[in-house]
C-alpha positions in Angstrom: 132.0 43.3 103.2 133.9 43.6 99.2 132.1 44.7 96.6 131.4 41.4 93.9 130.0 42.2 90.1 127.9 39.9 88.2 127.9 40.7 83.7 125.9 40.0 81.0 125.0 40.6 78.0 122.4 43.4 76.6 122.7 44.4 73.1 124.8 46.7 72.5 126.8 45.9 75.2 127.0 44.4 78.8 124.8 45.0 82.1 126.5 44.8 85.4 125.0 44.5 89.0 127.5 45.6 91.7 126.8 44.5 94.9 128.5 45.7 98.2 126.3 44.9 101.5 122.9 43.4 100.0 122.3 46.5 98.0 122.9 46.0 94.1 124.1 49.4 91.6 123.3 49.0 88.1 125.5 49.7 84.7 125.9 49.6 81.0 128.7 48.8 79.7 129.5 49.2 76.0 133.1 47.4 76.0 134.7 44.3 78.2 136.3 47.5 79.3 134.5 49.6 80.6 133.1 47.1 82.3 136.1 47.3 84.1 136.1 50.2 84.9 132.9 50.1 86.6 133.4 46.9 88.7 136.5 48.8 89.9 137.4 47.7 93.5 135.3 44.5 93.5 136.9 41.4 95.0 136.1 39.2 92.3 133.8 40.2 89.0 131.7 37.0 87.7 131.3 37.1 83.3 128.3 34.9 81.8 130.7 34.7 78.3 133.3 32.0 77.6 136.6 34.3 78.7 139.6 31.4 77.4 139.1 30.1 73.9 140.9 27.0 72.9 143.0 26.7 69.4 142.4 23.0 68.6 139.5 21.1 68.4 138.6 19.7 71.9 135.7 21.2 73.7 136.7 23.0 76.4 136.3 20.7 79.5 135.0 23.0 81.6 131.6 23.5 79.6 131.5 19.6 79.3 131.3 19.5 82.9 129.0 22.7 82.9 126.9 20.1 80.4 126.7 17.7 82.8 126.4 19.7 85.4 123.1 21.1 84.6 121.7 17.8 83.5 117.9 19.0 81.4 119.2 21.9 81.5 122.2 21.7 79.5 120.7 23.1 76.4 121.5 27.2 77.9 125.8 25.5 77.8 127.1 27.3 74.4 130.5 25.4 73.5 133.0 28.0 73.1 134.7 27.8 69.1 138.1 28.1 68.5 139.0 31.6 68.6 139.8 30.8 64.2 136.4 30.1 64.2 134.9 33.5 65.9 137.4 35.5 63.3 136.0 34.8 60.7 133.8 37.5 59.1 131.0 36.1 58.0 128.6 33.1 59.2 129.1 30.8 55.7 133.1 31.6 56.8 133.1 30.9 59.7 131.8 27.3 59.3 134.2 26.5 57.3 136.5 26.9 59.1 134.5 25.0 62.1 134.6 22.0 59.7 138.6 22.4 59.4 139.2 22.3 63.0 136.4 20.6 64.7 134.3 18.2 61.9 131.3 20.3 62.9 129.5 23.7 61.5 129.3 26.6 64.1 125.2 27.0 64.4 124.6 30.9 64.1 123.6 31.7 67.7 126.8 31.2 68.7 128.5 33.0 65.6 125.6 36.2 67.0 127.7 35.8 70.2 131.1 35.4 68.9 131.7 39.3 69.3 131.4 39.2 72.7 133.1 36.3 73.7 136.2 38.3 71.0 135.2 42.1 73.5 136.9 39.8 76.9 139.2 37.6 74.3 141.0 41.2 72.9 141.7 42.2 76.7 145.8 43.0 76.6 145.2 42.1 80.7 142.3 40.3 81.8 142.4 41.1 86.2 142.7 37.1 87.9 139.4 38.2 90.0 137.3 38.2 86.7 135.9 34.9 86.2 133.7 32.8 84.1 130.6 31.8 85.5 127.3 30.3 83.8 124.0 31.9 85.4 121.2 28.7 85.0 123.8 26.4 86.8 124.3 29.1 89.8 121.0 29.7 90.0 120.3 25.9 90.7 123.0 25.8 93.4 121.4 29.1 95.2 117.7 26.9 93.9 118.4 22.7 93.8 114.3 22.3 94.8 112.9 24.8 92.2 112.5 22.5 88.7 113.2 26.4 86.4 111.0 27.3 83.3 112.7 28.8 81.0 114.3 32.3 81.9 112.1 33.7 79.3 108.7 32.7 80.9 106.8 34.7 83.2 107.3 32.1 85.8 110.6 31.3 84.7 111.1 34.7 85.8 109.3 34.8 89.0 111.3 31.8 90.2 114.7 33.2 89.5 113.3 36.5 91.0 112.2 34.3 93.7 115.7 32.0 94.3 117.7 35.2 94.1 115.9 36.4 97.2 117.6 33.6 99.1 120.5 36.0 99.0 119.6 39.3 98.5 116.9 41.3 98.4 116.0 41.2 94.5 112.7 42.5 94.6 114.6 46.2 95.7 117.4 45.4 93.1 114.9 45.0 90.7 113.0 48.4 90.9 115.2 51.0 89.2 116.7 49.1 86.2 119.2 50.8 83.6 117.5 51.6 80.4 118.2 48.6 77.9 118.2 46.2 79.8 116.5 43.3 79.7 114.9 41.8 82.9 116.1 37.9 81.9 119.6 39.3 81.8 119.7 41.4 84.9 118.5 38.5 86.5 122.0 36.4 84.9 123.6 39.5 86.3 122.7 39.1 89.8 123.5 35.0 89.2 126.4 35.9 88.2 127.1 37.9 90.8 126.3 35.3 93.1 128.9 33.2 91.9 131.5 35.8 91.8 130.9 36.4 95.9 131.9 32.4 96.4 134.8 33.4 94.9 135.9 36.3 96.7 134.9 34.3 99.5 137.3 31.0 98.9 134.0 28.8 98.8 133.6 28.6 95.3 133.3 25.5 92.7 135.6 26.0 89.6 134.6 23.2 86.7 137.4 22.6 84.3 141.3 23.1 85.0 142.8 24.1 81.2 144.7 27.2 80.4 144.0 28.2 76.3 147.5 29.1 73.9 147.4 32.2 76.0 148.0 30.6 79.0 144.4 32.2 80.3 142.2 30.0 82.3 139.6 28.4 81.4 137.0 27.2 84.0 133.7 28.0 85.1 133.0 29.4 88.6 130.2 28.6 90.7 
């Protein structure tokens, strides 16, 4: 079976879970361009970051749909601000731009993930097999019977390992993790890889069907 990969942010870069024939290989990459090199040959790559940004005040339809699908866990969705907001040099400046464009300020947390969003947005040519995913929604599709606790809690981590074990040998995958990768990040990367597998197999659920001002898709693949 062809390889797929899941990607999640870590301090200073990205953690990549490359899954092939049930086995997982790990890498930590400094930027999006390096991720593309590390995932060369993959049939699909799922990235837990907004891909495609609005230029105007309306929220992305995929963010709205993902929040709706998550229900009580909708707080895990961080609606992607317009590109101009993320390009502001400071949080205060970003809030000014955000109020002008959307009528409300941007949270500090959203501003801090801005560089990671812009890392992917700056790629001159993002391959079509690289898709946006949402690990929390993926996990709820894998294990719809589980009431997940917060992912940073011991209970939440255990639930996520057990859920991912329905797909692959999660304990074996976690046996040799790369330095700098936190447990919640690698679990999210594995969940992202599950969505990538579904996309590669033509079985994925796709939320949102818009394109941004550059013609790039704005959608979440589950």
